C-alpha positions in Angstrom: 92.4 111.6 130.6 93.2 115.2 129.5 91.1 118.3 128.8 87.4 118.5 128.6 87.7 118.8 124.7 89.5 115.4 124.5 87.1 114.1 127.1 84.3 114.9 124.9 85.8 113.4 122.1 85.7 109.9 123.6 82.9 107.3 124.6 84.3 105.5 127.6 83.2 101.9 128.6 83.9 99.8 131.5 85.0 96.3 131.1 81.5 94.8 131.6 79.8 97.3 128.8 82.7 96.7 126.7 82.6 92.9 127.1 78.9 92.9 125.7 80.2 94.3 122.5 81.7 90.9 121.6 78.3 89.8 120.0 78.9 86.4 119.2 82.6 86.8 118.3 84.0 83.3 118.9 86.9 82.4 121.3 89.8 81.1 118.8 92.7 81.1 121.1 93.6 78.3 123.7 95.4 78.7 126.9 98.3 77.2 125.2 98.2 79.7 122.3 97.9 82.3 125.1 100.9 81.4 126.9 103.1 81.5 123.9 102.0 85.1 123.0 102.5 86.7 126.5 105.3 89.0 126.7 108.0 89.3 129.8 106.2 89.5 133.2 102.9 89.8 131.5 99.9 87.6 133.0 97.0 88.1 130.3 94.2 85.6 131.0 91.9 84.1 128.6 89.1 86.1 130.6 90.8 89.2 129.5 91.0 87.9 125.9 87.3 87.3 126.0 86.2 90.6 127.9 88.5 93.1 125.9 90.3 91.6 123.0 87.4 89.9 121.4 85.2 93.0 121.2 88.5 94.9 120.0 88.9 92.3 117.3 85.1 92.5 116.5 85.4 96.1 116.0 88.5 96.3 113.8 87.3 93.4 111.4 84.2 95.8 110.8 86.7 98.8 110.2 88.4 96.5 107.8 85.4 95.4 106.1 84.4 99.3 105.8 87.7 100.6 104.5 87.4 97.7 101.6 83.8 98.8 100.9 85.1 102.5 100.7 88.0 101.5 98.4 85.7 99.6 96.2 83.3 102.8 95.6 86.8 105.0 94.8 87.6 102.6 92.4 84.1 102.5 90.9 84.2 106.2 90.7 88.1 106.1 89.2 86.7 103.3 86.5 89.6 100.9 87.7 90.4 98.0 89.9 93.4 99.0 92.0 93.4 95.9 94.4 93.0 96.2 98.2 95.6 98.2 100.4 96.8 96.8 103.4 94.9 98.0 106.5 97.4 99.6 108.9 96.8 99.6 112.8 99.2 101.2 114.8 99.7 100.4 118.8 101.4 103.2 120.9 102.2 103.3 124.6 105.1 103.6 127.2 107.9 101.0 127.5 106.8 97.8 129.7 103.1 98.8 129.3 102.4 95.9 127.2 102.2 96.8 123.5 103.9 93.7 122.2 101.7 91.3 124.0 98.6 93.4 122.9 99.8 93.3 119.2 100.8 89.6 119.1 97.3 88.7 120.6 95.5 91.0 118.3 97.6 89.7 115.3 96.6 86.1 116.2 93.0 86.9 116.7 92.5 89.1 113.7 94.5 86.4 111.3 91.5 83.9 112.5 88.8 86.1 110.9 88.2 84.1 107.1 88.3 87.3 105.3 91.5 88.7 106.4 94.0 85.6 107.2 97.1 87.6 106.4 98.0 89.7 109.2 101.8 90.8 109.7 103.2 92.5 112.8 106.2 95.1 112.5 107.8 96.9 115.7 109.4 100.0 115.5 112.6 98.8 116.6 113.9 97.8 113.6 114.0 101.4 112.3 116.3 102.6 115.3 119.4 104.0 113.9 122.2 101.5 114.7 124.0 101.8 117.7 127.3 103.2 115.9 125.1 106.0 114.5 123.4 106.8 118.2 126.7 107.0 119.6 128.1 109.3 117.0 125.4 111.4 117.3 125.4 111.5 121.1 122.1 109.9 121.3 122.4 106.2 122.9 120.9 107.7 126.1 118.2 108.8 124.2 117.3 105.6 122.5 113.3 105.3 122.0 113.1 109.0 121.7 111.9 110.4 118.3 115.1 111.6 117.1 116.7 107.8 117.7 114.7 106.4 114.8 115.3 106.6 110.9 112.0 108.3 110.2 112.8 108.6 106.7 112.9 104.8 106.3 110.1 104.3 108.6 107.7 106.4 106.2 109.0 105.0 103.2 108.1 101.4 104.4 104.8 102.3 105.4 104.2 104.3 101.8 105.2 101.0 100.0 103.4 98.6 102.4 100.2 101.0 101.8 101.2 101.0 98.0 100.6 97.4 97.9 104.4 96.6 96.7 104.7 93.0 96.3 107.4 93.1 99.0 108.7 95.6 101.5 111.8 94.8 103.7 112.0 96.1 107.5 115.3 96.2 109.5 115.5 93.6 112.2 116.2 94.6 115.8 118.0 92.2 118.6 116.8 93.0 121.9 119.7 90.4 123.1 122.4 92.7 121.3 120.7 96.1 121.6 121.2 97.1 118.2 120.1 96.5 114.5 121.0 93.0 113.1 123.1 93.7 110.0 121.9 92.4 106.7 118.6 90.9 108.1 115.3 92.0 106.9 111.7 91.0 108.1 109.6 90.9 104.5 106.2 92.0 104.5 104.4 90.7 101.1 100.9 92.3 100.5 99.3 91.5 104.0 95.9 92.0 104.7 96.2 93.9 107.9 99.4 95.4 109.3 100.1 95.8 113.2 102.7 98.5 113.5 103.7 99.1 116.9 106.0 101.0 118.8 106.5 103.9 121.3 106.2 106.9 119.4 104.1 106.0 116.1 101.6 108.6 116.8 104.5 111.4 116.7 103.7 114.3 114.6 107.2 115.7 114.5 108.8 116.2 111.4 111.3 114.2 109.6 113.9 116.5 110.3 114.3 120.2 111.6 111.8 122.4 113.3 109.5 122.7 110.0 106.6 120.2 109.7 106.7 117.3 107.3 104.5 117.1 104.8 104.4 113.3 105.3 104.2 111.7 108.6 104.2 108.0 110.0 100.7 108.2 111.2 99.3 109.6 108.1 99.5 105.9 107.0 97.3 104.5 109.9 93.9 103.4 109.6 93.3 102.7 113.2 95.4 103.4 116.3 95.3 102.3 119.8 96.9 103.6 122.8 98.0 101.6 126.1 97.7 104.0 128.9 98.6 103.3 132.8 99.3 105.5 135.8 103.1 106.2 135.8 103.8 104.6 139.1 102.3 101.6 137.8 104.6 101.6 134.7 107.5 102.2 136.9 106.9 99.2 138.8 106.0 97.0 135.6 109.3 98.4 134.3 111.4 97.2 137.3 109.6 93.8 137.7 110.6 93.1 134.1 114.3 94.3 134.7 114.7 91.8 137.5 113.2 89.1 135.6 115.7 89.7 132.5 118.2 90.0 135.0 117.8 86.4 135.9 117.3 85.3 132.0 118.3 87.2 129.0 121.0 89.2 130.8 122.7 85.7 131.9 123.7 85.3 128.2 126.9 86.4 127.2 125.9 88.0 124.0 123.3 90.1 125.8 124.2 93.8 125.9 123.0 94.1 129.5 125.3 91.0 130.7 127.2 93.3 132.8 123.9 93.8 135.1 123.6 89.9 135.5 125.2 89.6 139.2 124.0 92.6 140.7 122.5 92.3 144.0 118.5 92.5 144.1 118.9 96.0 145.7 121.2 97.4 143.3 119.3 95.9 140.5 116.1 97.9 141.8 117.9 101.0 142.0 119.5 100.6 138.6 116.3 99.8 137.2 114.8 102.7 138.7 117.6 105.1 137.5 117.2 104.1 134.0 113.6 104.6 134.2 114.1 107.9 135.8 116.7 109.1 133.4 115.3 107.8 130.4 112.1 106.0 129.9 110.2 108.5 132.4 111.3 111.6 130.5 110.3 109.9 127.0 106.9 108.9 128.4 106.4 112.6 129.7 107.8 114.5 126.7 107.0 112.5 124.0 104.6 109.5 124.2 101.9 110.6 126.4 101.1 113.8 124.7 100.2 111.6 121.7 97.5 109.6 123.5 94.6 111.9 122.6 95.6 111.3 119.0 94.7 107.5 119.1 91.3 106.0 118.1 91.2 103.8 121.0 92.5 104.2 124.4 93.0 100.9 126.7 93.5 102.0 130.3 95.1 99.2 132.4 95.0 98.9 136.4 97.9 98.0 138.5 97.2 94.2 138.1 97.8 94.7 134.2 94.0 94.1 133.7 92.3 96.6 131.2 89.9 98.4 133.2 88.3 101.1 131.0 88.1 101.5 127.1 87.5 104.9 125.4 86.6 105.0 121.8 87.2 108.1 119.9 83.9 109.5 118.6 85.0 112.7 116.6 
């Protein structure tokens, strides 16, 4: 998991040791809840929720409480009552690694804690530049790379959320249309917790040009997670997801990928492998994976999608 310095920065737990940290945190999700929360080609079980997600939910709840106490100390020192800023949790990792499922399950679990019931989830997809802009800039084949996002808008969104603005709007992205939905917004209204999920949320790149930006996206995060897995496993998951979508979403005439709907399986597999090799694998190696050791917590997945190891940053 990186060089000796990064290894020393983390305490690593196996499943059994991590599961013990659940303490008495109750299981508040049913099998029906979990089925509704699972992503495409995901098979997260209730055992996984109990062993991995409940200890994680407990850890994050303790962090939220500690952050509120610290804010109270600051307000007391300044002699003011400024209110509670939303606690922002970032989730990073490759395409097809399971970020969306983790985010949805975590949202459901955290919203069931009595002291922070309002938990919103926003993905960075909405901050991609519209396809027309990407085409104009020659970036359609680099969609999901750092330069394909409107980082200024993303930073402003997070700054407004953290400033506890009454309502903050995030653009909406359609995976079916593969584009930003014009004049449609997700409204975030002073949540207790905001989960912010995306490929490159832990990037340190500037907003534009080679000079470092004075403010970057990760400046607004209170806690960050990275989902890790072997590259070969992620490629397999990506191909399997492509085949599943070919039989489902791609059949919709409104799908951007409708032209793939009738490919024979061998051609579909070859197409998925090509897209992975030419786009997603490059983005993983060049941009996403280098941010892994900036995360507070790393969840390492096995070939069967189960989390086998958890690394918690100590320094």
